[in-house]
C-alpha positions in Angstrom: 143.6 117.3 124.3 145.0 118.7 120.3 142.7 121.7 119.3 141.0 119.8 116.5 140.1 116.6 118.4 139.0 119.0 120.7 136.8 121.1 118.3 135.4 117.6 116.8 134.3 116.7 120.4 132.2 120.0 120.6 130.5 119.9 117.0 129.5 116.4 118.1 127.8 117.9 121.1 123.9 118.6 120.7 123.9 122.3 119.6 120.9 124.8 119.6 119.6 126.3 116.3 121.9 129.5 116.7 124.4 130.4 113.9 128.2 128.8 114.5 130.3 131.7 116.2 127.2 134.2 116.6 126.4 136.0 119.8 124.1 134.1 121.6 121.6 135.6 123.7 122.0 135.1 127.4 119.6 136.0 130.4 122.9 138.0 132.2 122.9 141.5 132.0 124.2 143.1 128.8 128.3 143.4 128.8 129.9 146.5 127.8 131.1 145.2 124.4 128.1 144.1 123.1 127.2 146.8 121.2 131.0 146.9 119.8 130.5 143.4 119.0 127.3 144.1 116.9 129.3 147.0 115.3 132.4 144.9 114.4 130.2 142.0 112.6 128.4 144.7 110.9 131.4 145.7 109.5 132.4 142.3 108.9 129.7 141.7 107.0 130.7 144.1 104.4 134.3 143.3 104.3 135.2 139.6 105.7 138.8 140.8 105.3 138.9 143.6 107.6 141.8 142.9 110.3 141.0 145.3 112.6 137.5 144.4 112.8 138.2 140.7 112.6 141.0 140.7 115.4 139.1 142.9 117.9 135.9 140.8 117.7 138.5 137.7 117.9 139.3 139.3 120.7 136.0 139.7 122.4 134.8 135.9 121.5 138.4 134.9 122.9 137.8 136.9 126.3 134.0 135.8 126.6 135.5 131.8 125.9 138.1 132.0 128.4 136.2 134.0 130.9 132.4 133.0 130.7 130.0 134.7 133.1 130.6 132.6 136.9 126.7 133.3 137.2 125.6 131.2 134.3 128.4 128.3 134.6 129.2 127.5 137.9 132.6 125.5 136.9 134.4 128.3 135.1 136.3 129.0 138.2 137.8 125.1 138.8 138.8 125.2 135.0 142.7 125.2 134.4 144.3 127.6 132.4 144.9 125.2 129.6 141.5 124.8 129.1 140.9 128.0 129.0 143.2 129.0 126.5 141.6 125.8 124.1 138.1 127.4 124.6 139.2 130.7 123.6 141.2 129.3 120.6 137.9 127.4 119.7 135.7 130.4 119.7 138.1 132.1 117.4 137.9 129.0 114.8 134.4 128.6 114.8 134.1 132.6 114.4 136.4 132.4 111.5 134.5 129.5 109.8 131.6 131.6 110.1 133.0 134.0 108.3 135.0 132.1 105.8 131.5 130.9 104.6 131.4 134.0 102.4 132.9 133.1 99.2 135.1 136.9 99.3 136.7 135.8 103.0 140.1 135.2 102.8 141.7 136.7 106.1 139.5 134.3 108.1 140.8 131.7 106.3 144.0 132.2 107.6 143.3 133.0 111.2 141.6 129.1 111.0 144.6 127.9 109.5 147.1 129.6 111.8 145.1 127.7 114.7 145.0 124.4 112.6 148.5 123.9 111.4 149.7 121.8 114.4 146.7 119.6 114.5 145.6 119.2 110.6 148.2 119.6 108.3 146.0 118.7 105.2 143.3 120.8 106.3 145.6 123.8 107.1 146.8 123.8 103.4 143.5 123.4 102.3 142.2 126.7 104.0 145.5 128.9 103.1 145.1 127.5 99.3 141.6 128.5 99.2 142.3 131.9 100.8 145.0 132.2 98.1 142.8 131.8 95.6 140.0 134.5 96.7 142.5 137.4 97.0 144.1 138.7 93.7 146.8 141.1 95.2 148.9 138.4 96.6 148.6 139.7 100.3 146.6 136.3 101.4 149.5 134.1 99.6 152.3 136.2 101.7 150.2 135.4 104.8 149.6 131.6 104.1 153.4 131.1 103.6 154.2 133.3 106.9 151.4 130.7 108.7 153.5 127.6 107.1 156.9 128.7 108.2 155.8 129.5 111.3 154.1 125.9 112.2 157.8 124.6 111.1 156.2 124.0 107.9 158.9 125.4 105.3 158.4 122.5 102.5 154.5 122.8 102.5 155.1 126.8 102.0 157.2 126.4 98.9 154.7 124.0 97.6 152.0 126.5 97.9 153.9 129.6 96.6 156.0 127.6 93.9 151.9 127.1 92.8 150.0 130.5 93.2 153.2 133.2 93.0 152.5 135.6 90.4 155.8 137.5 90.3 154.5 140.3 88.1 151.8 140.4 90.1 152.1 139.7 93.2 152.9 141.5 96.2 156.8 141.5 96.4 156.4 140.0 100.2 155.7 136.9 98.7 159.6 136.8 97.5 160.5 136.8 100.5 158.4 134.2 102.2 159.5 132.0 99.6 163.4 132.8 100.3 163.0 132.4 103.9 160.7 129.3 103.4 163.8 127.6 101.2 166.4 128.7 103.7 164.3 127.0 106.5 163.8 123.7 104.3 167.9 123.8 103.6 167.4 124.7 99.7 170.0 127.9 99.0 170.0 127.0 95.3 166.3 127.2 95.2 166.2 130.3 97.3 168.1 131.7 94.1 165.7 130.7 91.9 162.9 132.4 94.1 165.2 135.7 94.2 165.9 135.7 90.5 161.9 135.7 89.8 162.0 139.2 91.4 163.4 140.1 88.1 159.6 139.6 86.5 158.6 142.5 89.0 157.5 145.9 86.9 158.9 147.9 89.1 162.9 147.0 90.0 163.0 150.3 92.7 160.7 149.2 94.1 162.0 145.8 95.2 165.7 146.8 95.4 166.0 147.3 98.8 164.3 143.7 99.3 166.8 142.0 97.0 169.6 143.0 98.9 168.2 141.9 101.9 167.6 138.6 100.5 171.2 138.4 98.7 172.5 138.5 102.4 169.6 135.6 103.5 170.9 133.3 100.8 174.5 134.6 101.3 174.3 133.5 105.3 172.6 130.1 104.5 175.3 128.6 102.2 177.8 129.7 104.8 175.6 127.4 107.2 175.8 123.1 106.8 173.1 121.9 104.9 170.5 119.6 107.4 171.8 116.5 105.5 176.2 116.8 106.7 
């Protein structure tokens, strides 16, 4: 079962009053990572975009979902590896959605979008758009473009980038991701236009090596046949 339908199925099941993604009380012995989890949640409460804390907490909830205590879940040993992987992904999804409720949060939206890209294109674009609008430096936009490219959605990456890129203000990494997306979409002329937009960046030295790199990428792309030929 795909990730999004599985998530919807789980959300329709009766649930307790506990918060989505929150650590649930248990009668089992406290695990060694419990204090670590609480500390990570405290960090993310202050800064929901702390990437290291999110990844560390995601690893904890992923491991717990994929390998629950056999004493409290006697069926765990019968679950195939694919089901454990889906359970782990759903746990991270729930964590990301929980943290994304903070109006300052953009990184959790990126991670949920990464998980949803294969099942929910519109939802993925919506999450990435929101993340981009919540973050001013362009880092969220660059990450969002990478997510779409990795999901083989370069045209959607171009749509997101063109609508939100501010070359004078944003991290130059956005330019790299846009040029790569244009090349992957078979649009070398559009890639050149994005490369030209780097002229607006206020620090020419800072983007000099990036410009050389992108010129070479575009030149290589122009030597390849287009998808329509």
